MOPAC internal coordinates of N, CA, C and O (Angstrom, degrees):
PM7 1SCF
backbone

  N    0.0000 0     0.00 0     0.00 0    0    0    0
  C    1.4499 1     0.00 0     0.00 0    1    0    0
  C    1.5184 1   108.27 1     0.00 0    2    1    0
  O    1.2310 1   121.14 1   -52.49 1    3    2    1
  N    1.3163 1   115.43 1   127.51 1    3    2    1
  C    1.4564 1   121.27 1   178.88 1    5    3    2
  C    1.5212 1   108.78 1  -102.36 1    6    5    3
  O    1.2310 1   120.56 1   -51.30 1    7    6    5
  N    1.3333 1   116.54 1   128.70 1    7    6    5
  C    1.4639 1   121.71 1  -177.86 1    9    7    6
  C    1.5259 1   108.83 1  -112.86 1   10    9    7
  O    1.2310 1   120.57 1   -57.02 1   11   10    9
  N    1.3338 1   116.52 1   122.98 1   11   10    9
  C    1.4669 1   123.06 1   174.29 1   13   11   10
  C    1.5179 1   107.60 1  -107.49 1   14   13   11
  O    1.2310 1   120.63 1   -53.97 1   15   14   13
  N    1.3267 1   116.39 1   126.03 1   15   14   13
  C    1.4604 1   121.24 1  -177.90 1   17   15   14
  C    1.5236 1   108.71 1  -116.78 1   18   17   15
  O    1.2310 1   121.15 1   -52.45 1   19   18   17
  N    1.3377 1   115.41 1   127.55 1   19   18   17
  C    1.4559 1   122.33 1   179.22 1   21   19   18
  C    1.5225 1   108.46 1  -123.51 1   22   21   19
  O    1.2310 1   120.31 1   -38.54 1   23   22   21
  N    1.3159 1   117.01 1   141.46 1   23   22   21
  C    1.4566 1   121.31 1   178.41 1   25   23   22
  C    1.5145 1   111.28 1  -118.61 1   26   25   23
  O    1.2310 1   120.77 1   -49.10 1   27   26   25
  N    1.3262 1   116.13 1   130.90 1   27   26   25
  C    1.4599 1   122.14 1   174.91 1   29   27   26
  C    1.5259 1   107.14 1  -110.76 1   30   29   27
  O    1.2310 1   120.54 1   -65.13 1   31   30   29
  N    1.3025 1   116.58 1   114.87 1   31   30   29
  C    1.4661 1   123.25 1  -178.82 1   33   31   30
  C    1.5274 1   111.42 1    63.80 1   34   33   31
  O    1.2310 1   120.36 1  -155.25 1   35   34   33
  N    1.3137 1   116.91 1    24.75 1   35   34   33
  C    1.4557 1   121.61 1   176.21 1   37   35   34
  C    1.5320 1   107.93 1  -149.97 1   38   37   35
  O    1.2310 1   120.96 1   -38.79 1   39   38   37
  N    1.3271 1   115.78 1   141.21 1   39   38   37
  C    1.4614 1   119.97 1   176.01 1   41   39   38
  C    1.5204 1   108.82 1   -82.25 1   42   41   39
  O    1.2310 1   120.63 1   -49.71 1   43   42   41
  N    1.3261 1   116.39 1   130.29 1   43   42   41
  C    1.4623 1   119.99 1   176.93 1   45   43   42
  C    1.5230 1   107.75 1   -88.24 1   46   45   43
  O    1.2310 1   121.41 1   -86.34 1   47   46   45
  N    1.3125 1   114.92 1    93.66 1   47   46   45
  C    1.4570 1   121.50 1  -178.17 1   49   47   46
  C    1.5254 1   109.61 1   -74.54 1   50   49   47
  O    1.2310 1   120.33 1   -19.39 1   51   50   49
  N    1.3191 1   116.97 1   160.61 1   51   50   49
  C    1.4712 1   119.55 1   176.67 1   53   51   50
  C    1.5408 1   112.26 1   -58.93 1   54   53   51
  O    1.2310 1   120.35 1   145.11 1   55   54   53
  N    1.3272 1   116.94 1   -34.89 1   55   54   53
  C    1.4683 1   119.82 1   178.90 1   57   55   54
  C    1.5301 1   110.50 1   -66.11 1   58   57   55
  O    1.2310 1   120.23 1   139.68 1   59   58   57
  N    1.3100 1   117.17 1   -40.32 1   59   58   57
  C    1.4662 1   121.48 1   178.75 1   61   59   58
  C    1.5287 1   110.42 1   -67.48 1   62   61   59
  O    1.2310 1   120.19 1   139.30 1   63   62   61
  N    1.3168 1   117.25 1   -40.70 1   63   62   61
  C    1.4603 1   121.09 1   177.53 1   65   63   62
  C    1.5319 1   111.13 1   -63.79 1   66   65   63
  O    1.2310 1   120.51 1   138.36 1   67   66   65
  N    1.3259 1   116.63 1   -41.64 1   67   66   65
  C    1.4653 1   120.99 1   177.36 1   69   67   66
  C    1.5176 1   111.20 1   -62.18 1   70   69   67
  O    1.2310 1   120.78 1   137.53 1   71   70   69
  N    1.3266 1   116.11 1   -42.47 1   71   70   69
  C    1.4645 1   121.18 1   180.00 1   73   71   70
  C    1.5282 1   110.70 1   -62.32 1   74   73   71
  O    1.2310 1   120.49 1   135.38 1   75   74   73
  N    1.3137 1   116.68 1   -44.62 1   75   74   73
  C    1.4634 1   120.84 1   179.63 1   77   75   74
  C    1.5282 1   110.40 1   -63.84 1   78   77   75
  O    1.2310 1   120.12 1   133.48 1   79   78   77
  N    1.3178 1   117.38 1   -46.52 1   79   78   77
  C    1.4677 1   119.64 1  -178.33 1   81   79   78
  C    1.5243 1   111.81 1   -65.36 1   82   81   79
  O    1.2310 1   119.90 1   143.07 1   83   82   81
  N    1.3261 1   117.79 1   -36.93 1   83   82   81
  C    1.4722 1   120.37 1   176.87 1   85   83   82
  C    1.5241 1   111.01 1   -65.24 1   86   85   83
  O    1.2310 1   120.09 1   139.62 1   87   86   85
  N    1.3146 1   117.43 1   -40.38 1   87   86   85
  C    1.4627 1   120.89 1   179.61 1   89   87   86
  C    1.5252 1   111.33 1   -68.41 1   90   89   87
  O    1.2310 1   120.26 1   142.26 1   91   90   89
  N    1.3259 1   117.11 1   -37.74 1   91   90   89
  C    1.4582 1   120.35 1  -177.15 1   93   91   90
  C    1.5314 1   112.37 1   -76.50 1   94   93   91
  O    1.2310 1   119.69 1   165.17 1   95   94   93
  N    1.3197 1   118.20 1   -14.83 1   95   94   93
  C    1.4631 1   120.47 1   173.80 1   97   95   94
  C    1.5247 1   110.65 1   -61.99 1   98   97   95
  O    1.2310 1   120.61 1   149.00 1   99   98   97
  N    1.3228 1   116.44 1   -31.00 1   99   98   97
  C    1.4671 1   121.63 1   179.23 1  101   99   98
  C    1.5223 1   111.28 1   -60.61 1  102  101   99
  O    1.2310 1   120.55 1   145.23 1  103  102  101
  N    1.3361 1   116.56 1   -34.77 1  103  102  101
  C    1.4588 1   120.16 1  -179.70 1  105  103  102
  C    1.5252 1   111.28 1   -68.17 1  106  105  103
  O    1.2310 1   120.29 1   147.26 1  107  106  105
  N    1.3101 1   117.05 1   -32.74 1  107  106  105
  C    1.4522 1   121.26 1   179.35 1  109  107  106
  C    1.5142 1   113.02 1   -66.63 1  110  109  107
  O    1.2310 1   120.24 1   155.67 1  111  110  109
  N    1.3229 1   117.14 1   -24.33 1  111  110  109
  C    1.4632 1   120.61 1   178.68 1  113  111  110
  C    1.5219 1   111.27 1   -69.63 1  114  113  111
  O    1.2310 1   120.04 1   146.52 1  115  114  113
  N    1.3329 1   117.52 1   -33.48 1  115  114  113
  C    1.4637 1   120.86 1  -178.13 1  117  115  114
  C    1.5138 1   112.42 1   -81.87 1  118  117  115
  O    1.2310 1   120.83 1   143.90 1  119  118  117
  N    1.3172 1   116.02 1   -36.10 1  119  118  117
  C    1.4490 1   119.53 1  -171.10 1  121  119  118
  C    1.5229 1   108.44 1  -143.65 1  122  121  119
  O    1.2310 1   120.27 1   -65.18 1  123  122  121
  N    1.3191 1   117.09 1   114.82 1  123  122  121
  C    1.4640 1   121.36 1  -175.61 1  125  123  122
  C    1.5181 1   113.79 1   -76.60 1  126  125  123
  O    1.2310 1   120.06 1   164.07 1  127  126  125
  N    1.3179 1   117.49 1   -15.93 1  127  126  125
  C    1.4587 1   121.00 1  -171.95 1  129  127  126
  C    1.5221 1   114.41 1   -88.50 1  130  129  127
  O    1.2310 1   118.96 1  -163.15 1  131  130  129
  N    1.3182 1   119.58 1    16.85 1  131  130  129
  C    1.4642 1   121.00 1   176.60 1  133  131  130
  C    1.5260 1   107.08 1   -73.93 1  134  133  131
  O    1.2310 1   120.74 1   -64.38 1  135  134  133
  N    1.3280 1   116.19 1   115.62 1  135  134  133
  C    1.4553 1   120.66 1  -175.23 1  137  135  134
  C    1.5225 1   112.04 1   -85.11 1  138  137  135
  O    1.2310 1   120.63 1   125.63 1  139  138  137
  N    1.3249 1   116.41 1   -54.37 1  139  138  137
  C    1.4541 1   119.05 1   177.07 1  141  139  138
  C    1.5200 1   110.32 1  -150.59 1  142  141  139
  O    1.2310 1   121.81 1   -21.49 1  143  142  141
  N    1.3251 1   114.14 1   158.51 1  143  142  141
  C    1.4631 1   121.97 1  -176.57 1  145  143  142
  C    1.5184 1   107.94 1  -131.67 1  146  145  143
  O    1.2310 1   120.48 1   -44.31 1  147  146  145
  N    1.3184 1   116.69 1   135.69 1  147  146  145
  C    1.4636 1   121.83 1   173.70 1  149  147  146
  C    1.5230 1   107.24 1  -117.99 1  150  149  147
  O    1.2310 1   120.59 1   -64.33 1  151  150  149
  N    1.3242 1   116.47 1   115.67 1  151  150  149
  C    1.4544 1   122.80 1  -178.62 1  153  151  150
  C    1.5222 1   108.60 1  -108.10 1  154  153  151
  O    1.2310 1   121.02 1   -48.65 1  155  154  153
  N    1.3376 1   115.65 1   131.35 1  155  154  153
  C    1.4605 1   121.24 1   177.33 1  157  155  154
  C    1.5232 1   107.97 1  -119.25 1  158  157  155
  O    1.2310 1   120.85 1   -57.88 1  159  158  157
  N    1.3201 1   115.98 1   122.12 1  159  158  157
  C    1.4603 1   122.67 1   178.77 1  161  159  158
  C    1.5235 1   107.72 1  -108.61 1  162  161  159
  O    1.2310 1   120.81 1   -53.41 1  163  162  161
  N    1.3411 1   116.05 1   126.59 1  163  162  161
  C    1.4570 1   121.21 1  -175.20 1  165  163  162
  C    1.5233 1   109.79 1  -130.77 1  166  165  163
  O    1.2310 1   120.75 1   -37.08 1  167  166  165
  N    1.3223 1   116.16 1   142.92 1  167  166  165
  C    1.4636 1   121.54 1   173.56 1  169  167  166
  C    1.5205 1   107.84 1  -123.60 1  170  169  167
  O    1.2310 1   120.74 1   -55.69 1  171  170  169
  N    1.3383 1   116.19 1   124.31 1  171  170  169
  C    1.4539 1   123.10 1   175.81 1  173  171  170
  C    1.5192 1   107.38 1  -130.08 1  174  173  171
  O    1.2310 1   120.61 1   -71.56 1  175  174  173
  N    1.2827 1   116.45 1   108.44 1  175  174  173
  C    1.4676 1   123.43 1  -175.19 1  177  175  174
  C    1.5285 1   109.07 1    54.22 1  178  177  175
  O    1.2310 1   119.40 1    66.33 1  179  178  177
  N    1.3212 1   118.75 1  -113.67 1  179  178  177
  C    1.4635 1   120.69 1  -178.75 1  181  179  178
  C    1.5234 1   112.61 1  -102.61 1  182  181  179
  O    1.2310 1   120.58 1  -171.71 1  183  182  181
  N    1.3222 1   116.49 1     8.29 1  183  182  181
  C    1.4732 1   120.73 1  -179.57 1  185  183  182
  C    1.5193 1   109.84 1   -99.87 1  186  185  183
  O    1.2310 1   120.96 1   -56.01 1  187  186  185
  N    1.3084 1   115.77 1   123.99 1  187  186  185
  C    1.4597 1   121.43 1   175.78 1  189  187  186
  C    1.5216 1   107.10 1  -105.47 1  190  189  187
  O    1.2310 1   121.37 1   -57.04 1  191  190  189
  N    1.3276 1   114.98 1   122.96 1  191  190  189
  C    1.4566 1   120.08 1  -175.76 1  193  191  190
  C    1.5269 1   109.35 1  -118.47 1  194  193  191
  O    1.2310 1   121.56 1   -45.62 1  195  194  193
  N    1.3293 1   114.62 1   134.38 1  195  194  193
  C    1.4637 1   121.14 1   174.98 1  197  195  194
  C    1.5203 1   107.30 1  -124.36 1  198  197  195
  O    1.2310 1   120.62 1   -50.84 1  199  198  197
  N    1.3131 1   116.42 1   129.16 1  199  198  197
  C    1.4619 1   120.06 1   177.44 1  201  199  198
  C    1.5209 1   108.61 1  -136.84 1  202  201  199
  O    1.2310 1   121.41 1   -27.33 1  203  202  201
  N    1.3361 1   114.92 1   152.67 1  203  202  201
  C    1.4586 1   119.42 1  -176.96 1  205  203  202
  C    1.5181 1   110.73 1  -145.41 1  206  205  203
  O    1.2310 1   121.40 1   -33.09 1  207  206  205
  N    1.3185 1   114.93 1   146.91 1  207  206  205
  C    1.4583 1   123.85 1   173.22 1  209  207  206
  C    1.5192 1   107.09 1  -118.16 1  210  209  207
  O    1.2310 1   120.65 1   -56.84 1  211  210  209
  N    1.3226 1   116.36 1   123.16 1  211  210  209
  C    1.4584 1   121.82 1   177.61 1  213  211  210
  C    1.5123 1   109.14 1  -109.05 1  214  213  211
  O    1.2310 1   120.97 1   -44.03 1  215  214  213
  N    1.2959 1   115.75 1   135.97 1  215  214  213
  C    1.4558 1   120.90 1   174.49 1  217  215  214
  C    1.5195 1   106.57 1  -110.17 1  218  217  215
  O    1.2310 1   121.42 1   -70.17 1  219  218  217
  N    1.3243 1   114.88 1   109.83 1  219  218  217
  C    1.4539 1   121.04 1   177.33 1  221  219  218
  C    1.5179 1   107.69 1  -112.73 1  222  221  219
  O    1.2310 1   120.99 1   -15.51 1  223  222  221
  N    1.3019 1   115.72 1   164.49 1  223  222  221
  C    1.4538 1   120.01 1  -178.36 1  225  223  222
  C    1.5180 1   109.58 1   -59.89 1  226  225  223
  O    1.2310 1   120.81 1   -65.10 1  227  226  225
  N    1.3275 1   116.06 1   114.90 1  227  226  225
  C    1.4515 1   121.17 1   176.15 1  229  227  226
  C    1.5152 1   115.62 1    86.04 1  230  229  227
  O    1.2310 1   119.21 1  -175.58 1  231  230  229
  N    1.3128 1   119.11 1     4.42 1  231  230  229
  C    1.4592 1   119.15 1  -178.00 1  233  231  230
  C    1.5270 1   111.11 1  -159.70 1  234  233  231
  O    1.2310 1   121.87 1    -9.26 1  235  234  233
  N    1.3087 1   114.03 1   170.74 1  235  234  233
  C    1.4616 1   123.35 1   178.01 1  237  235  234
  C    1.5194 1   106.59 1  -134.45 1  238  237  235
  O    1.2310 1   119.50 1   -52.39 1  239  238  237
  N    1.3229 1   118.56 1   127.61 1  239  238  237
  C    1.4565 1   122.98 1  -177.06 1  241  239  238
  C    1.5202 1   108.70 1  -120.44 1  242  241  239
  O    1.2310 1   120.76 1   -45.94 1  243  242  241
  N    1.3345 1   116.15 1   134.06 1  243  242  241
  C    1.4595 1   122.17 1   179.75 1  245  243  242
  C    1.5247 1   108.94 1  -129.28 1  246  245  243
  O    1.2310 1   120.76 1   -38.41 1  247  246  245
  N    1.3356 1   116.16 1   141.59 1  247  246  245
  C    1.4631 1   121.43 1   174.72 1  249  247  246
  C    1.5193 1   108.25 1  -151.84 1  250  249  247
  O    1.2310 1   121.28 1   -24.63 1  251  250  249
  N    1.3395 1   115.15 1   155.37 1  251  250  249
  C    1.4565 1   119.73 1   174.21 1  253  251  250
  C    1.5183 1   108.76 1  -146.70 1  254  253  251
  O    1.2310 1   121.43 1   -20.59 1  255  254  253
  N    1.3296 1   114.87 1   159.41 1  255  254  253
  C    1.4621 1   120.41 1   178.76 1  257  255  254
  C    1.5239 1   108.82 1  -149.23 1  258  257  255
  O    1.2310 1   121.67 1   -29.12 1  259  258  257
  N    1.3237 1   114.42 1   150.88 1  259  258  257
  C    1.4608 1   121.39 1  -178.96 1  261  259  258
  C    1.5220 1   108.31 1  -129.47 1  262  261  259
  O    1.2310 1   120.71 1   -44.67 1  263  262  261
  N    1.3277 1   116.25 1   135.33 1  263  262  261
  C    1.4571 1   121.44 1   179.35 1  265  263  262
  C    1.5285 1   108.28 1  -153.28 1  266  265  263
  O    1.2310 1   120.38 1    -7.38 1  267  266  265
  N    1.3042 1   116.88 1   172.62 1  267  266  265
  C    1.4539 1   121.94 1   178.55 1  269  267  266
  C    1.5181 1   112.70 1   -78.75 1  270  269  267
  O    1.2310 1   120.16 1   164.44 1  271  270  269
  N    1.3348 1   117.30 1   -15.56 1  271  270  269
  C    1.4590 1   123.15 1  -178.54 1  273  271  270
  C    1.5266 1   108.70 1  -126.19 1  274  273  271
  O    1.2310 1   119.71 1   -43.96 1  275  274  273
  N    1.3112 1   118.16 1   136.04 1  275  274  273
  C    1.4699 1   120.89 1  -176.87 1  277  275  274
  C    1.5181 1   111.61 1   -64.12 1  278  277  275
  O    1.2310 1   119.91 1   139.95 1  279  278  277
  N    1.3253 1   117.77 1   -40.05 1  279  278  277
  C    1.4621 1   120.40 1  -179.32 1  281  279  278
  C    1.5310 1   110.93 1   -65.81 1  282  281  279
  O    1.2310 1   120.10 1   142.41 1  283  282  281
  N    1.3137 1   117.42 1   -37.59 1  283  282  281
  C    1.4673 1   120.73 1   177.09 1  285  283  282
  C    1.5264 1   110.30 1   -68.13 1  286  285  283
  O    1.2310 1   120.07 1   142.25 1  287  286  285
  N    1.3314 1   117.47 1   -37.75 1  287  286  285
  C    1.4644 1   121.01 1   177.43 1  289  287  286
  C    1.5248 1   110.59 1   -63.76 1  290  289  287
  O    1.2310 1   120.06 1   141.40 1  291  290  289
  N    1.3276 1   117.49 1   -38.60 1  291  290  289
  C    1.4657 1   121.25 1   177.66 1  293  291  290
  C    1.5254 1   110.15 1   -66.35 1  294  293  291
  O    1.2310 1   120.32 1   138.33 1  295  294  293
  N    1.3361 1   117.00 1   -41.67 1  295  294  293
  C    1.4650 1   120.17 1   177.56 1  297  295  294
  C    1.5226 1   111.31 1   -60.34 1  298  297  295
  O    1.2310 1   120.35 1   134.65 1  299  298  297
  N    1.3296 1   116.94 1   -45.35 1  299  298  297
  C    1.4655 1   120.58 1   178.56 1  301  299  298
  C    1.5207 1   111.12 1   -63.26 1  302  301  299
  O    1.2310 1   120.44 1   140.39 1  303  302  301
  N    1.3132 1   116.77 1   -39.61 1  303  302  301
  C    1.4591 1   121.52 1   179.29 1  305  303  302
  C    1.5250 1   111.03 1   -61.64 1  306  305  303
  O    1.2310 1   120.42 1   133.75 1  307  306  305
  N    1.3167 1   116.81 1   -46.25 1  307  306  305
  C    1.4615 1   120.29 1  -178.74 1  309  307  306
  C    1.5278 1   110.26 1   -65.71 1  310  309  307
  O    1.2310 1   119.96 1   142.97 1  311  310  309
  N    1.3232 1   117.67 1   -37.03 1  311  310  309
  C    1.4677 1   120.31 1   176.85 1  313  311  310
  C    1.5327 1   111.03 1   -62.21 1  314  313  311
  O    1.2310 1   120.59 1   135.91 1  315  314  313
  N    1.3303 1   116.47 1   -44.09 1  315  314  313
  C    1.4674 1   120.15 1   178.66 1  317  315  314
  C    1.5229 1   111.34 1   -63.02 1  318  317  315
  O    1.2310 1   120.91 1   134.60 1  319  318  317
  N    1.3177 1   115.86 1   -45.40 1  319  318  317
  C    1.4611 1   119.48 1  -179.89 1  321  319  318
  C    1.5206 1   111.68 1   -64.89 1  322  321  319
  O    1.2310 1   120.86 1   143.47 1  323  322  321
  N    1.3206 1   115.96 1   -36.53 1  323  322  321
  C    1.4617 1   120.43 1   178.35 1  325  323  322
  C    1.5280 1   110.50 1   -60.67 1  326  325  323
  O    1.2310 1   120.54 1   133.73 1  327  326  325
  N    1.3234 1   116.58 1   -46.27 1  327  326  325
  C    1.4669 1   120.04 1   178.77 1  329  327  326
  C    1.5223 1   111.21 1   -63.65 1  330  329  327
  O    1.2310 1   120.34 1   139.28 1  331  330  329
  N    1.3274 1   116.96 1   -40.72 1  331  330  329
  C    1.4623 1   120.13 1  -179.69 1  333  331  330
  C    1.5311 1   111.72 1   -66.74 1  334  333  331
  O    1.2310 1   120.25 1   141.56 1  335  334  333
  N    1.3149 1   117.12 1   -38.44 1  335  334  333
  C    1.4640 1   120.14 1   179.47 1  337  335  334
  C    1.5216 1   110.99 1   -68.10 1  338  337  335
  O    1.2310 1   120.32 1   138.58 1  339  338  337
  N    1.3238 1   117.00 1   -41.42 1  339  338  337
  C    1.4675 1   119.86 1   177.63 1  341  339  338
  C    1.5255 1   109.61 1   -62.57 1  342  341  339
  O    1.2310 1   119.93 1   138.28 1  343  342  341
  N    1.3246 1   117.73 1   -41.72 1  343  342  341
  C    1.4667 1   121.52 1   178.38 1  345  343  342
  C    1.5260 1   110.60 1   -63.59 1  346  345  343
  O    1.2310 1   120.34 1   136.64 1  347  346  345
  N    1.3357 1   116.96 1   -43.36 1  347  346  345
  C    1.4641 1   121.17 1   178.75 1  349  347  346
  C    1.5289 1   110.67 1   -62.40 1  350  349  347
  O    1.2310 1   120.59 1   138.43 1  351  350  349
  N    1.3192 1   116.47 1   -41.57 1  351  350  349
  C    1.4625 1   120.91 1  -179.69 1  353  351  350
  C    1.5257 1   110.73 1   -66.01 1  354  353  351
  O    1.2310 1   120.15 1   138.69 1  355  354  353
  N    1.3344 1   117.32 1   -41.31 1  355  354  353
  C    1.4637 1   120.93 1   178.67 1  357  355  354
  C    1.5222 1   110.91 1   -64.75 1  358  357  355
  O    1.2310 1   120.15 1   140.06 1  359  358  357
  N    1.3233 1   117.31 1   -39.94 1  359  358  357
  C    1.4604 1   120.14 1   177.60 1  361  359  358
  C    1.5232 1   110.82 1   -61.46 1  362  361  359
  O    1.2310 1   120.54 1   136.03 1  363  362  361
  N    1.3051 1   116.58 1   -43.97 1  363  362  361
  C    1.4682 1   120.61 1  -179.43 1  365  363  362
  C    1.5243 1   110.43 1   -64.23 1  366  365  363
  O    1.2310 1   120.10 1   138.25 1  367  366  365
  N    1.3194 1   117.42 1   -41.75 1  367  366  365
  C    1.4579 1   120.48 1  -179.95 1  369  367  366
  C    1.5192 1   111.19 1   -69.44 1  370  369  367
  O    1.2310 1   119.26 1   138.79 1  371  370  369
  N    1.3098 1   119.02 1   -41.21 1  371  370  369
  C    1.4572 1   122.25 1   179.27 1  373  371  370
  C    1.5203 1   110.84 1   -64.37 1  374  373  371
  O    1.2310 1   120.38 1   142.81 1  375  374  373
  N    1.3025 1   116.88 1   -37.19 1  375  374  373
  C    1.4582 1   121.21 1  -178.97 1  377  375  374
  C    1.5334 1   110.19 1   -60.96 1  378  377  375
  O    1.2310 1   120.59 1   135.51 1  379  378  377
  N    1.3128 1   116.47 1   -44.49 1  379  378  377
  C    1.4636 1   119.98 1  -178.89 1  381  379  378
  C    1.5276 1   110.90 1   -70.80 1  382  381  379
  O    1.2310 1   119.81 1   143.31 1  383  382  381
  N    1.3005 1   117.98 1   -36.69 1  383  382  381
  C    1.4635 1   120.87 1   178.96 1  385  383  382
  C    1.5276 1   110.06 1   -65.89 1  386  385  383
  O    1.2310 1   120.13 1   140.80 1  387  386  385
  N    1.3217 1   117.36 1   -39.20 1  387  386  385
  C    1.4613 1   121.12 1  -179.90 1  389  387  386
  C    1.5242 1   110.45 1   -64.78 1  390  389  387
  O    1.2310 1   120.50 1   138.36 1  391  390  389
  N    1.3368 1   116.66 1   -41.64 1  391  390  389
  C    1.4658 1   120.22 1   178.66 1  393  391  390
  C    1.5219 1   111.21 1   -65.13 1  394  393  391
  O    1.2310 1   120.26 1   142.76 1  395  394  393
  N    1.3163 1   117.11 1   -37.24 1  395  394  393
  C    1.4614 1   120.22 1   178.99 1  397  395  394
  C    1.5135 1   110.91 1   -66.36 1  398  397  395
  O    1.2310 1   120.23 1   138.83 1  399  398  397
  N    1.3379 1   117.16 1   -41.17 1  399  398  397
  C    1.4734 1   120.55 1   178.46 1  401  399  398
  C    1.5272 1   110.57 1   -66.81 1  402  401  399
  O    1.2310 1   120.42 1   141.62 1  403  402  401
  N    1.3076 1   116.81 1   -38.38 1  403  402  401
  C    1.4559 1   121.04 1   179.55 1  405  403  402
  C    1.5309 1   110.40 1   -63.60 1  406  405  403
  O    1.2310 1   120.44 1   141.51 1  407  406  405
  N    1.3298 1   116.77 1   -38.49 1  407  406  405
  C    1.4493 1   121.62 1   178.92 1  409  407  406
  C    1.5227 1   112.55 1   -66.74 1  410  409  407
  O    1.2310 1   120.16 1   147.44 1  411  410  409
  N    1.3318 1   117.31 1   -32.56 1  411  410  409
  C    1.4670 1   121.07 1   179.25 1  413  411  410
  C    1.5263 1   111.12 1   -72.62 1  414  413  411
  O    1.2310 1   119.17 1   143.83 1  415  414  413
  N    1.3080 1   119.18 1   -36.17 1  415  414  413
  C    1.4609 1   121.67 1  -178.41 1  417  415  414
  C    1.5191 1   111.67 1   -75.97 1  418  417  415
  O    1.2310 1   120.09 1   154.28 1  419  418  417
  N    1.3283 1   117.43 1   -25.72 1  419  418  417
  C    1.4601 1   120.47 1   179.14 1  421  419  418
  C    1.5222 1   112.18 1   -72.79 1  422  421  419
  O    1.2310 1   120.52 1   152.17 1  423  422  421
  N    1.3124 1   116.61 1   -27.83 1  423  422  421
  C    1.4751 1   120.08 1  -175.44 1  425  423  422
  C    1.5007 1   113.28 1   -76.48 1  426  425  423
  O    1.2310 1   120.10 1   180.00 1  427  426  425

């Protein structure tokens, strides 16, 4: 998984990049097909916003989160993406199971 980190009105320090990459490793445990991730970190006054675009096999997943602290916004973002990836994986698995059952009843 390749992670691209961009900062708008915020410096992407090595510590911040390390934190993001460590958090995004969790997503790889659920779903191996994450090809690349683009993370955008933005600061507007007192609002810290983290948003990400994931490209997985056969789909595109987007999430964003806003908090008063950048690290908390990243945590919320990863939680949202985690739920979306699990949902995407379940949909893909259910789709194949349904087709297999349909094939058995036709025979």
